[in-house]
C-alpha positions as CSV (number, residue, x, y, z in Angstrom):
1,M,0.0,-0.2,0.2
2,V,1.5,3.3,-0.4
3,K,1.9,6.0,1.9
4,R,0.1,9.0,1.0
5,N,1.1,12.7,2.7
6,S,-2.5,14.5,3.9
7,S,-2.0,18.1,2.4
8,L,-4.4,20.5,2.9
9,G,-6.0,20.4,-0.6
10,V,-6.7,16.7,1.2
11,L,-8.5,18.0,3.6
12,I,-10.4,21.0,1.7
13,S,-11.7,18.7,-0.9
14,T,-13.0,16.1,1.5
15,L,-14.9,18.7,3.8
16,V,-16.3,20.2,0.3
17,F,-17.7,16.5,-0.8
18,F,-19.0,16.0,2.7
19,F,-21.0,20.0,3.5
20,A,-22.3,19.3,0.0
21,G,-23.3,16.1,0.2
22,M,-24.9,17.4,3.4
23,W,-26.7,20.3,1.4
24,L,-27.9,18.3,-1.4
25,V,-29.4,15.7,1.0
26,L,-31.4,18.0,2.8
27,E,-32.7,20.1,-0.5
28,G,-33.4,16.4,-2.1
29,K,-35.1,16.1,0.9
30,S,-37.1,19.3,0.5
31,L,-37.8,18.2,-3.3
32,L,-39.6,15.5,-2.1
33,E,-41.6,17.0,0.2
34,N,-43.0,19.6,-2.4
35,Q,-44.1,16.6,-4.3
36,E,-41.3,16.9,-7.2
37,I,-40.1,12.8,-6.8
38,L,-37.5,12.6,-9.6
39,K,-36.0,15.8,-8.9
40,G,-35.8,14.7,-5.1
41,I,-34.6,10.8,-5.7
42,L,-31.9,12.3,-8.3
43,V,-30.7,15.3,-6.0
44,I,-30.4,12.7,-3.0
45,L,-28.8,10.3,-4.9
46,G,-26.1,13.3,-5.8
47,G,-26.0,13.8,-2.1
48,V,-25.2,10.5,-0.8
49,L,-22.4,9.8,-3.7
50,S,-20.6,13.2,-2.6
51,I,-20.4,12.1,1.1
52,L,-19.3,8.8,0.0
53,A,-16.9,10.4,-1.8
54,A,-15.5,11.9,1.1
55,F,-14.9,9.0,3.0
56,R,-12.9,8.1,-0.1
57,F,-9.5,7.2,1.2
58,R,-11.2,5.2,4.0
59,I,-13.4,3.2,1.4
60,Q,-10.3,2.1,-0.3
61,K,-8.2,1.3,2.5
62,F,-11.2,-1.2,3.5
63,F,-10.9,-2.8,-0.2
64,E,-7.4,-2.6,0.5
65,N,-7.8,-4.8,3.5
66,W,-10.1,-6.4,2.0
67,R,-8.1,-7.7,-1.0
68,G,-5.7,-9.2,1.0
């Protein structure tokens, strides 16, 4: 496994992914409440994917450990 150096840029992008994802999930929930079902589902999906992107290094480490 390659050791990565954590930098300010990585920290900033992780925080942006996380908070943008949270905002998208909340906006999607609001759209669902306004009966905009398809748009709400797509926005929530984008938010969930963005939150997953915030944990990209942990997910990578999990799969590296899982593979052996």
